[in-house]
LUMVEX-971053 format. One line per 2 residues: number of its first residue (from 1); their letters; for each residue x, y negated, z of N, C-alpha, C, O. Coordinates in steps of 0.2 Angstrom, whole numbers, plus 2048, in hexadecimal, padded with zeros to 3 digits. Each point is the difference from the previous one (the first is absolute). Layout:
<recs>
NUM) a) X:Y:Z:X:Y:Z:X:Y:Z:X:Y:Z; ...
</recs>
This chain:
<recs>
1) ma) A00:B75:141:7FA:7FA:800:7F9:803:7FD:7FF:803:7FB; 7FC:7FA:80C:7FA:7FF:7FE:7FD:7FC:7FB:805:7FE:7FC
3) iy) 7F4:801:802:7FE:7FB:7FD:7F8:801:801:7FD:804:7FE; 801:7F4:805:7F8:801:804:7FB:7F9:7FC:803:7FC:7FC
5) ci) 7F9:804:806:7FB:7FC:7FC:7FB:800:808:7FD:805:803; 803:7F4:800:7FB:7FE:804:7FB:7FB:7FE:801:7FB:7FC
7) gd) 7F8:807:807:7FB:7FC:7FD:7FF:7F9:805:804:7FE:805; 7F8:7FF:7F9:7FD:7FA:804:803:7FE:809:7FD:804:804
9) iq) 807:7F8:7FE:7FF:7FE:806:7FE:7FD:804:800:801:807; 7FF:7F9:7F4:7FD:7FA:803:800:7FE:807:7FB:7FF:803
11) gc) 80C:800:800:803:7FC:805:801:806:806:803:7FF:805; 7FA:806:7F9:801:807:807:806:802:7FE:801:805:7FC
13) ds) 805:7F7:807:805:802:803:802:806:804:805:804:7FF; 7F7:7FD:806:802:805:804:7FE:806:7FC:804:805:800
15) al) 7F8:7FC:7FC:7FC:805:7FD:807:803:7FB:802:805:801; 802:7F5:7FA:802:801:7FD:808:802:803:804:804:7FD
17) gr) 7FE:7FA:809:805:801:803:7FF:80A:803:805:803:7FF; 7F5:7FF:804:7FE:806:801:800:805:7FA:801:806:801
19) ll) 7FD:7F8:7F9:802:805:7FB:804:800:7FD:801:804:7FC; 804:7F6:804:807:800:7FE:804:806:806:803:805:7FD
21) dt) 7FC:7FB:807:804:806:806:7FB:806:7FE:802:805:800; 7F8:7FA:7FE:7FD:808:7FE:804:804:7FB:801:805:801
23) ig) 800:7F5:7F9:806:804:7FA:805:801:801:803:801:7FB; 802:7FE:80A:804:7FE:803:804:7FC:7FA:804:803:7FD
25) fs) 7FA:7F6:801:805:7FD:7FC:806:7FF:803:802:800:805; 802:7FE:7F6:807:7FE:802:801:7FA:7F9:7FF:800:7FA
27) as) 803:7FC:809:803:7FB:7F9:807:802:7FE:802:7FB:7FC; 801:808:805:805:802:7FC:7FE:805:7FC:804:802:7FB
29) rd) 7F8:7FF:805:7FF:80A:7FC:7F9:7FF:7FC:800:802:7FA; 7FA:7FB:80A:7F9:7FE:7FC:800:7FC:7FC:804:7FC:801
31) tv) 7F8:804:7FC:7FB:7F9:7FC:7F9:801:7FF:7FC:803:7FC; 801:7F7:809:7FB:7FF:801:7FB:7FA:7FB:801:7FA:7FF
33) yl) 7FA:809:7FF:7FC:7F9:7FC:7F9:7FF:802:7FB:803:800; 806:7F6:803:7F9:7FF:802:7FA:7FD:7FD:801:7F9:800
35) lg) 7FA:809:7FD:7FD:7FF:7FB:7FB:7FB:7FF:7FB:801:7FD; 806:7F7:807:7FC:7FA:801:7FE:7FF:804:802:804:803
37) dl) 7FA:7F7:800:7FD:7FF:805:804:801:806:7FE:803:805; 809:7FA:7FC:803:800:805:7FD:7FB:805:803:802:805
39) vn) 7FA:7FA:7FC:7FC:7FB:805:7F9:7FE:800:7FD:801:7FB; 800:7FD:80B:7FA:7FF:801:7FA:804:803:7FE:805:7FD
41) rg) 800:7FA:807:7F9:803:803:804:805:806:7FC:802:805; 809:7FF:7FC:805:804:803:801:7FA:807:7FD:7FA:801
43) pd) 808:80A:805:801:7FC:806:806:7FB:7FD:800:7FA:801; 806:80A:7FB:807:7FC:800:803:802:7F8:804:804:7FF
45) sa) 7F9:7F8:7FD:803:7FE:7FB:806:7FE:7FE:803:803:7FC; 7FF:7F9:808:808:7FE:7FF:803:806:803:804:801:7FC
47) av) 7FC:804:80B:805:806:7FF:800:804:7FB:804:805:7FF; 7F6:7FA:7FC:800:806:7FB:805:7FC:7FB:804:804:7FD
49) lr) 7FD:7F7:803:803:7FE:7FA:807:801:803:805:802:7FD; 7FD:7FB:809:805:7FF:802:805:807:7FF:805:800:7FE
51) rc) 7F6:807:805:802:807:7FF:804:801:7FA:805:803:800; 7F7:7FA:7FA:803:802:7F9:804:7FC:7FE:803:803:7FC
53) mr) 7FF:7F7:805:805:7FD:7FF:806:803:804:806:800:7FD; 7F9:801:808:806:802:804:802:808:7FC:806:801:7FE
55) hg) 7F7:802:801:802:806:7FD:803:800:7F9:804:804:7FD; 7FA:7F6:7FF:804:7FE:7FB:7FC:804:7FB:7FA:800:800
57) ga) 80A:803:7FA:7FE:805:7FB:7FD:805:801:7FD:803:7FC; 805:7FF:80A:7FD:808:802:7F9:7FF:801:7FC:805:7FE
59) ir) 801:7F7:803:7F8:7FD:802:7FD:7FB:7FA:7FF:7FA:802; 7FF:808:7F7:7FF:7FB:7FA:7F8:800:800:7FD:805:802
61) cl) 800:7F4:7FD:7FA:800:7FF:7FF:7FB:7F9:803:7FC:7FC; 7F6:807:805:7FB:7FB:7FB:7FB:7FB:804:7FF:800:806
63) lg) 7FE:7FA:7F6:7FC:7FD:803:7F8:803:7FD:800:804:7FB; 7FC:7F9:80B:7F9:801:801:7FB:7FC:7FE:803:7FB:7FD
65) nh) 7F6:803:804:7FE:7FC:800:7FF:7FA:806:7FF:7FA:7FF; 803:80A:807:801:7FE:806:807:7FD:801:802:7FC:805
67) dl) 802:806:7F7:807:7FD:7FF:802:7FA:7FD:804:7FC:802; 7F8:803:7F9:7FD:7FA:7FE:7FD:7F9:800:801:7FA:7FF
69) hl) 7F9:80A:805:7FE:7FA:804:803:7FE:807:7FD:7FB:804; 80A:808:7FF:802:7FE:803:803:7FA:7FF:800:7FB:803
71) la) 804:806:7F7:805:7FC:7FE:7FA:7F9:7FB:803:7FB:7FD; 7F7:806:803:7FB:7FB:7FD:7FF:7FC:808:802:7FA:801
73) aa) 7FC:809:804:800:7FC:807:806:7FC:802:800:7FA:802; 805:80B:7FC:807:7FA:804:7FF:7FA:7FC:802:7FA:802
75) qg) 7FC:807:7F6:801:7FA:7FE:7FB:7FD:7FF:7FF:7FE:7FA; 7FD:801:80B:7FA:7FC:800:7F8:802:7FC:7FB:800:802
77) vr) 808:802:7F7:7FB:802:7FC:7F9:804:802:7FB:7FF:7FD; 808:805:809:7F8:804:802:800:7FF:809:805:800:804
79) kp) 7F6:800:7FC:7FD:7FF:80B:801:806:801:7FC:803:7FD; 809:800:808:7FD:806:804:7FA:802:800:7FC:7FB:800
81) sr) 801:80A:801:7F9:803:800:801:802:806:805:801:803; 7F2:800:803:801:800:806:802:808:801:800:802:806
83) rd) 802:802:7F6:802:809:7FF:807:7FE:7FF:802:806:7FF; 802:7F5:7FF:807:801:7FE:803:800:807:7FE:7FE:805
85) tl) 809:806:7F9:804:7FE:807:808:7FE:7FF:805:803:801; 7FB:7F7:7FC:806:7FF:7FC:805:7FC:804:806:7FE:7FF
87) at) 7F5:800:807:807:7FB:805:805:803:801:804:7FD:803; 7FD:80A:7FC:807:802:803:804:7FD:7FC:805:7FD:802
89) vl) 7FA:803:7F8:805:7FF:7FB:7FF:7F8:7FF:804:7FC:802; 7F7:803:7FD:7FF:7F7:7FE:803:7FB:808:803:7FA:800
91) da) 7FC:809:806:805:7FD:803:805:802:804:801:7FF:806; 804:805:7F6:804:803:804:807:7FA:7FD:800:7FD:7FA
93) pd) 804:804:80B:806:7FD:800:804:802:7F7:805:7FE:7FC; 7F9:807:805:806:803:7F9:7FA:800:7F8:801:802:7FB
95) re) 7F8:7FA:807:7FD:801:7FB:804:7FE:7F8:7FE:803:7FB; 806:7F8:804:803:7FF:7F8:803:806:800:800:803:7FB
97) al) 803:801:809:804:804:7FE:7FA:809:7FF:801:805:7FC; 7FB:7FA:806:7FB:805:800:7FC:7FF:7F8:800:805:7FC
99) ld) 7FD:7F3:802:7FE:7FF:7FB:803:802:7FA:7FD:803:7FB; 80A:7FB:805:804:7FF:7FA:800:807:800:7FF:802:7FB
101) wv) 803:803:80B:801:808:7FE:7FA:802:7FB:801:805:7FC; 7F8:7F9:806:7FB:804:7FB:7FE:7FB:7FB:7FA:800:7FD
103) rq) 80A:7FB:802:800:7FF:7F8:804:803:7FB:7FF:800:7FA; 806:803:809:805:804:7FD:7FF:807:7FE:804:804:7FD
105) qp) 7F6:7FD:806:7FE:808:800:7F9:802:7F7:7FA:7FF:801; 807:804:7FB:7FD:7FF:7FB:7F9:804:802:7FF:802:805
107) la) 7FB:7FF:7F5:7FA:802:802:7FF:807:7FD:7FB:803:801; 80C:802:7F9:7FF:804:800:80A:805:7FE:805:7FE:7FD
109) rt) 7F9:806:805:807:805:800:7FF:806:7FF:7FB:803:802; 80A:7FE:7FA:802:807:7FE:806:806:804:804:7FF:805
111) he) 7FB:803:7FA:805:808:803:800:805:7FC:7FB:802:7FE; 80D:800:801:800:805:7FA:803:806:806:803:7FD:805
113) ha) 7FB:80A:7FA:800:803:805:7FE:808:7FB:7FC:802:7FC; 80B:800:805:801:809:7FD:7FB:7FF:7F9:7FB:803:7FE
115) gq) 808:7F8:7FE:7FF:7FF:7F8:7F8:7FC:7FE:7FD:801:7FB; 801:7FC:80C:7F9:7FF:7FF:800:7F9:803:805:7FE:802
117) tl) 7F5:7FD:7FE:800:7FB:800:7FA:7FF:805:7FB:803:7FF; 807:7F9:806:7FA:7FE:806:7FE:7F9:7FE:805:7FD:800
119) lm) 7F6:801:7FF:7FD:7FB:7FF:7FB:7FD:807:7FC:803:802; 806:7F6:802:7FE:801:805:7FC:7F6:801:803:7FA:7FF
121) vh) 7F8:808:801:7FB:7F8:800:7FD:800:806:7FE:805:804; 801:7F6:7FD:7FA:7FF:807:7F8:803:7FF:7FE:804:804
123) ag) 800:7F9:7F8:7F9:801:7FE:7FE:804:7F8:7FD:806:801; 804:7F7:7F9:7FE:806:7FB:805:7FD:7F8:803:7FB:800
125) vl) 7FD:808:7FC:803:7FF:7FA:7F8:800:7FC:7FB:803:801; 806:7F9:7FB:7FA:802:7F9:802:803:7FA:806:801:7FE
127) pt) 7F5:801:7FF:802:807:7FD:802:7FE:7FA:803:805:7FD; 7FC:7F2:7FF:808:803:7FB:804:7FF:803:804:802:7FC
129) ws) 800:7FD:80A:806:7FF:800:805:807:801:7FE:805:803; 805:7FA:7FB:807:807:802:805:7FD:804:800:7FA:801
131) aa) 804:80C:802:804:7FE:807:805:7FA:7FE:801:7FB:804; 801:805:7F6:805:7FC:7FE:7FD:7F7:7FF:802:7FB:802
133) dt) 7F7:805:7FB:7FC:7FB:802:7FF:7FD:805:800:7FA:801; 7FE:80A:805:7FE:7FE:806:806:7FE:803:7FF:7FB:804
135) la) 808:808:7FC:805:7FC:803:802:7F9:7FD:803:7FA:802; 7FC:806:7F8:802:7F9:7FA:7FB:7FB:804:802:7FA:801
137) ya) 7F8:807:800:7F9:7FC:801:802:7FE:807:800:7FA:801; 801:80A:803:802:800:809:806:7FC:800:801:7FD:806
139) de) 803:801:7F4:807:7FE:800:7FD:7F8:801:801:7FC:804; 7FB:804:7F5:7FD:7F9:7FE:7FE:7FA:808:802:7FA:800
141) vh) 7FB:80A:806:7FD:7FF:804:805:7FE:806:800:7FB:804; 805:809:7FB:807:800:804:804:7F9:800:803:7FD:804
143) av) 7FC:804:7F4:803:7F9:7FF:800:7FA:804:804:7FD:803; 7F3:801:7FD:7FD:7FA:803:800:801:807:7FF:7FC:803
145) lr) 802:80A:7FF:800:7FE:807:808:7FF:804:801:7FE:806; 804:803:7F6:806:7FC:801:802:7FB:7FE:805:7FE:801
147) sp) 7F4:7FD:7FB:803:7FC:7FE:7FC:7F9:803:7FB:800:802; 80A:7FB:7FB:7FE:7F7:806:7F7:801:7FD:7FC:7FC:802
149) al) 802:80A:7F8:7F8:7FC:7FE:7FC:803:805:7FA:7FF:800; 808:805:806:7FD:806:804:7F9:7FB:803:7FC:801:7FB
151) sa) 803:7FD:808:7FA:7FC:800:7FC:7FE:7FD:7FA:801:801; 808:7FC:7F9:7FA:7FF:7FA:7FE:807:7FC:7FB:800:7FD
153) fl) 809:803:804:7FD:809:800:7FA:803:804:7FB:803:7FE; 808:7FB:809:7FC:803:804:7F9:7FC:800:7FB:803:800
155) qa) 804:7F6:7FF:7FD:7FC:7FF:7F8:805:7FD:7FA:801:802; 80C:801:7F7:7FA:801:7FA:7FF:807:7FF:7FD:802:7FB
157) my) 805:802:80B:802:808:800:7F8:804:800:7FE:804:7FD; 7FF:7F8:808:7F8:804:802:7FA:7FD:7FB:7FF:7FC:7FC
159) gn) 7FF:80C:807:7F8:7FF:7F6:802:806:7FE:805:803:801; 7F5:7FF:7FD:7FD:806:7FC:800:801:7F8:7FF:805:7FD
161) ip) 802:7F3:800:800:7FF:7F8:807:7FE:7FF:802:7FB:803; 800:807:7F8:800:807:7FB:7FD:806:805:803:800:805
163) dr) 7F8:805:7F9:800:806:801:803:809:7FB:7FE:805:801; 805:7F8:7FD:804:803:7FA:805:7FF:7FD:802:7FA:800
165) ws) 804:80B:7FF:805:7FD:7FD:801:800:7FA:7FF:804:7FC; 805:7F6:801:800:7FF:7F9:808:7FF:7FE:804:7FD:804
167) dr) 7FF:804:7F7:809:7FF:800:7FF:7F8:7FD:805:7FD:800; 7F5:800:7FF:7FF:7FA:7FD:801:7FA:806:801:7FB:7FE
169) lt) 7FE:807:809:7FD:7FD:805:808:7FC:801:806:803:800; 7F8:7F6:802:808:7FE:804:800:7FA:804:7FB:7FC:800
171) gt) 809:804:804:7FE:7FB:806:7FE:802:805:802:805:803; 7FA:7F7:800:7FC:802:808:7FC:805:7FE:7FE:804:805
173) dr) 7FF:7FC:7F7:7FA:806:7FD:803:807:800:7FD:805:802; 80B:7FB:7FA:803:807:801:802:800:806:804:804:7FF
175) lr) 7FD:7FA:806:804:801:804:7FA:804:805:801:805:804; 7FB:7F6:7FB:7FB:802:806:7FD:808:7FF:7FF:804:804
177) vi) 800:7FE:7F5:800:808:7FF:803:803:805:7FF:803:805; 806:7FB:7F7:808:805:802:7FD:801:809:7FE:805:803
179) vn) 802:7F4:800:800:803:808:7FA:803:805:7FF:801:805; 7FC:7FE:7F5:7F9:804:801:801:806:7FF:7FD:803:804
181) al) 805:7FF:7F7:801:808:7FE:807:803:804:802:806:800; 802:7F5:803:806:807:804:7FD:7FD:807:802:805:804
183) tr) 7FA:7F6:7FF:7FD:803:806:7FB:7FE:801:7FE:7FF:806; 7FD:800:7F6:7F8:803:802:7FD:804:7FE:7FB:802:803
185) lr) 806:800:7F6:7FC:805:7FE:800:807:802:804:803:802; 7F4:7FD:7FE:7FD:807:804:7FC:803:7F9:802:806:7FE
187) fc) 7F8:7F7:7FF:7FC:802:7FC:803:7FC:7F8:804:7FB:801; 7FA:808:7F9:801:7FC:7FA:7FB:804:7FC:7FE:806:801
189) sa) 7FF:7F7:7FA:7FE:804:7FA:802:804:7FA:806:800:801; 7F8:803:7FB:804:807:7FC:808:7FB:7FD:806:801:800
191) dg) 7F5:7F8:7FE:804:7FC:7FC:805:7FC:804:804:7FD:7FC; 7FC:803:80A:803:7FC:805:7FF:7F9:803:805:7FC:801
193) vm) 7F4:804:7FE:7FF:7FB:805:7FF:7FE:807:7FC:803:803; 807:7F9:800:801:803:806:7FB:7FF:805:7FF:7FA:7FE
195) df) 7FD:809:808:7FD:7FD:803:802:7FE:808:806:802:801; 7F9:7FB:803:801:7FD:805:7FD:7FF:806:803:7FF:805
197) es) 7F5:802:7FA:7FD:803:805:801:806:804:802:7FF:806; 7FC:806:7F7:7FF:806:805:806:802:801:804:802:7FC
199) te) 7FD:800:80C:804:803:802:800:806:803:803:802:805; 7F7:801:7F8:7FF:807:803:804:805:7FE:805:7FF:7FC
201) sa) 7FB:806:806:804:808:7FE:7FD:801:7F9:7FB:7FF:7FE; 80B:805:7FF:7FF:802:7FB:7F9:803:7FB:7FF:7FF:7FA
203) sa) 7FF:805:80B:7FB:802:7FD:7FA:7FC:801:7FA:803:800; 808:7F7:802:7F8:7FC:801:803:7FB:7F9:801:7FA:801
205) ap) 800:809:7FA:802:7F8:7FB:7FB:7FE:800:7FB:804:801; 802:7F5:7FC:7FA:7FC:7FD:7FF:804:7F7:803:803:7FD
207) pg) 7F8:7FA:803:7FE:803:7F9:803:7FE:7FC:7FE:7FA:7FF; 807:808:7FC:803:7FD:7F8:806:802:805:805:802:7FC
209) lm) 7FD:7FE:80A:808:7FF:801:801:806:802:7FC:804:801; 80B:7FE:801:804:806:800:808:7FE:806:802:7FA:7FF
211) pw) 800:80A:805:806:7FD:801:805:801:7FC:801:805:7FD; 804:7F5:804:803:7FE:7FA:805:805:7FC:803:800:7FB
213) fd) 7FE:806:80C:804:804:7FD:7FD:805:7F9:804:803:7FC; 7F6:7FD:807:7FB:805:7FC:7FF:7FE:7F9:7FE:804:7FC
215) ap) 804:7F5:802:7FD:7FD:7FB:804:806:7F8:805:802:801; 7F6:7FE:7F9:801:805:7FE:809:7FC:7FC:801:7FA:802
217) gr) 802:809:7F9:806:7FE:7FF:805:7FE:803:806:7FE:7FD; 7FA:801:808:803:7FB:804:809:804:800:802:806:801
219) qt) 801:7F3:7FC:806:801:7FF:807:803:806:805:801:7FF; 7F8:7FF:806:805:802:806:7FE:80A:801:802:802:805
221) ag) 7FB:800:7F8:7FD:806:800:805:805:803:7FF:804:804; 805:7FB:7F9:808:804:7FF:805:7FE:805:805:803:7FF
223) tv) 7F9:7F9:806:806:7FC:804:7FB:800:806:7FA:7FD:801; 80B:806:806:7FE:801:806:800:7F8:803:805:7FC:802
225) va) 7F3:802:7FE:7FE:7FB:806:7FF:801:806:7FB:804:802; 80A:7F6:803:7FF:800:808:7FE:7FA:800:803:7FB:7FF
227) fg) 7F5:805:803:7FD:7F8:802:7FE:802:808:801:806:802; 7FB:7F3:801:7FE:7FF:805:7FA:7FA:800:800:7FF:7FA
229) hw) 7FE:7FF:807:7F9:7FA:801:7FA:803:802:7FB:7FD:802; 805:80A:7FE:7F7:803:7FE:800:805:806:802:806:800
231) st) 7FD:7F5:807:7FE:807:808:7FD:801:7FD:804:802:7FC; 7F4:7FE:7FF:7F9:805:800:801:804:7FC:7FC:804:7FF
233) lg) 80B:7FD:7FE:802:805:7FD:803:803:804:7FE:806:802; 807:7F8:7FF:803:806:806:806:804:7FC:802:7FE:7FA
235) wl) 801:806:809:806:804:7FE:7FC:804:7FA:7FA:802:7FF; 80C:7FD:7FA:7FE:803:7FA:806:801:7FF:805:7FD:800
237) dr) 7F9:80B:7FD:806:805:7FE:7FF:802:7FB:7FF:806:800; 802:7F7:7F7:801:803:7FC:806:802:7FC:805:7FE:802
239) rd) 7FB:806:7F8:806:801:7FB:804:7F9:802:805:7FF:803; 7F7:7FC:7F9:805:7FA:800:7FA:7F9:803:800:7FB:7FD
241) li) 7FE:806:809:800:7FD:803:7FF:800:809:7FF:804:803; 804:7F6:7FF:7FF:802:807:7FF:7F8:803:803:7FB:7FF
243) gl) 7F6:808:806:7FC:7F8:802:805:800:808:801:805:803; 800:7F7:7FF:804:800:808:7FD:7FD:804:801:802:806
245) dt) 7F9:7F9:7F9:7FB:7FC:805:7FD:805:803:7FD:804:7FD; 804:7FC:80B:7FD:805:803:7FD:7FC:807:7FF:803:805
247) gc) 7FF:7F5:7F9:7FD:7FD:806:804:800:806:7FD:803:806; 80A:7FB:7FB:802:800:807:800:7F9:804:801:7FF:806
249) vw) 7FD:7FC:7F5:7FD:7FB:806:7F9:801:803:7FF:7FD:805; 7FE:806:7F8:7F6:803:801:801:805:804:7FB:802:803
251) gg) 80A:800:800:804:805:804:7FD:808:7FE:7FD:804:803; 807:7FC:7F7:800:804:7FD:808:805:7FF:804:7FE:805
253) cl) 7FE:805:7F8:807:7FF:7FF:805:7FD:7FB:7FF:7FF:7FB; 807:800:807:806:7FE:7FC:802:807:7FC:802:805:803
255) sa) 7FE:7FA:7F6:803:806:7FC:806:800:7FC:800:7FC:7FC; 804:807:804:806:802:7FC:7FF:806:7FC:7FD:805:802
257) vr) 806:7FB:7F9:800:807:7FB:809:800:800:803:7FB:800; 7FF:80C:800:806:800:801:802:808:7F8:7FE:805:7FE
259) fg) 807:7F6:7FF:802:805:7FA:805:803:7FF:806:7FF:802; 7F7:806:7FD:807:806:7FF:802:802:7FC:804:7FB:7FE
261) at) 7FF:80A:7FD:804:802:7FA:7FC:7FB:7FA:805:7FE:7FC; 7F3:800:802:7FD:7FE:7FC:7FD:7FC:803:7FF:801:806
263) la) 7FD:7FA:7F7:7FA:7FC:800:7FB:802:802:7FC:7FD:803; 803:80B:7FA:7FD:803:802:7FE:805:806:7FA:802:802
265) dr) 80D:7FE:802:7FF:802:806:801:7FC:805:806:7FE:802; 7F2:801:802:801:7FC:805:7FE:802:805:7FE:806:801
267) el) 802:7F5:806:7FE:802:807:7FE:7FB:803:804:7FB:801; 7F6:806:801:7FC:7F8:804:800:7FF:806:7FD:805:803
269) iq) 805:7F6:800:803:7FF:806:7FC:7F9:803:801:7FA:7FF; 7FB:809:807:7FC:7FA:802:802:7FF:808:803:804:804
271) vh) 7FB:7F7:7FC:7FF:7FD:80A:7F9:7FD:800:7FE:7FC:7FC; 7FF:806:808:7FB:7FD:804:800:7F8:800:806:7FE:801
273) ce) 7F6:7FD:7FF:801:7FB:801:7FB:7FD:805:7FA:803:801; 809:7F7:803:7FB:7FC:804:7FB:7FC:7FC:801:7FF:7FA
275) qa) 7FA:800:808:7FA:7FE:7FC:803:7F5:801:800:7FD:805; 802:802:7F6:800:7F9:802:7FA:7FA:7FD:800:7FA:802
277) qq) 7FC:808:7FA:7FA:7FD:7FE:7FA:804:7FE:802:806:7FE; 7F8:7F9:802:7FA:803:7FD:7FF:800:7F9:802:7FC:7FC
279) pg) 7FC:808:801:801:801:7F9:7FA:7FB:7FD:7FB:7FF:804; 805:7FE:7F8:7FA:7FB:7FE:7FC:7FB:804:7FB:7FE:7FE
281) g) 809:801:808:7FB:7FC:805:804:7F7:7FF:7FD:7FC:803
</recs>
């Protein structure tokens, strides 16, 4: 049995199919984790979701910011932008089944492999959060996504404030910080104040900020963390960090990492993608 993580797909189902063929994926043998942003910007978001649903527990997903945007658009909370390509889901005959499946997916996952823990999120983890904290906070949001309070939550989900974590946060403020950290975070200050303006590479951090994974005293520093979301960062391979958004939708690659006997034993596997959109335009 092989274990894989795959970065941001963003509706590029053809690339996902080619990558699964390249790795020789077998649903009866292998487990694939998709690190969020399953949908949007690419040509066939519905096909991505149907593929995931078809393979059941062999393909395990978590949600990114574009996946939450899909739910918000479906609820009428957010209007699709001119760059969105959500119509394949929103106008699908099986729309309700697709959206219900998305609501069942968490914002963080772990996998135990050879006595080690792999923590998976879409974007980042705040410096003061341990792996256990991250799962617990993600579960708070997941419970709301599956509840009748979904629409009210999505209406209050957007915004950059509060911009830091506190155990004293409650209600909407608490949930918004959790969502922003797990699905939007790139840069933060040394004490965990989040920034959402810059999308540059890690080497171009704004003054006073740093990539979330370089924050001093980060509580997950001893845990291997796999994430996506940051296409200008690209492939990142450190002892305890794996960055897997390599810009498939922009004409880059769709990337998978295959784990061997340990989490340190890694193989990068990529397929080139047709460009679905122009970056930044």
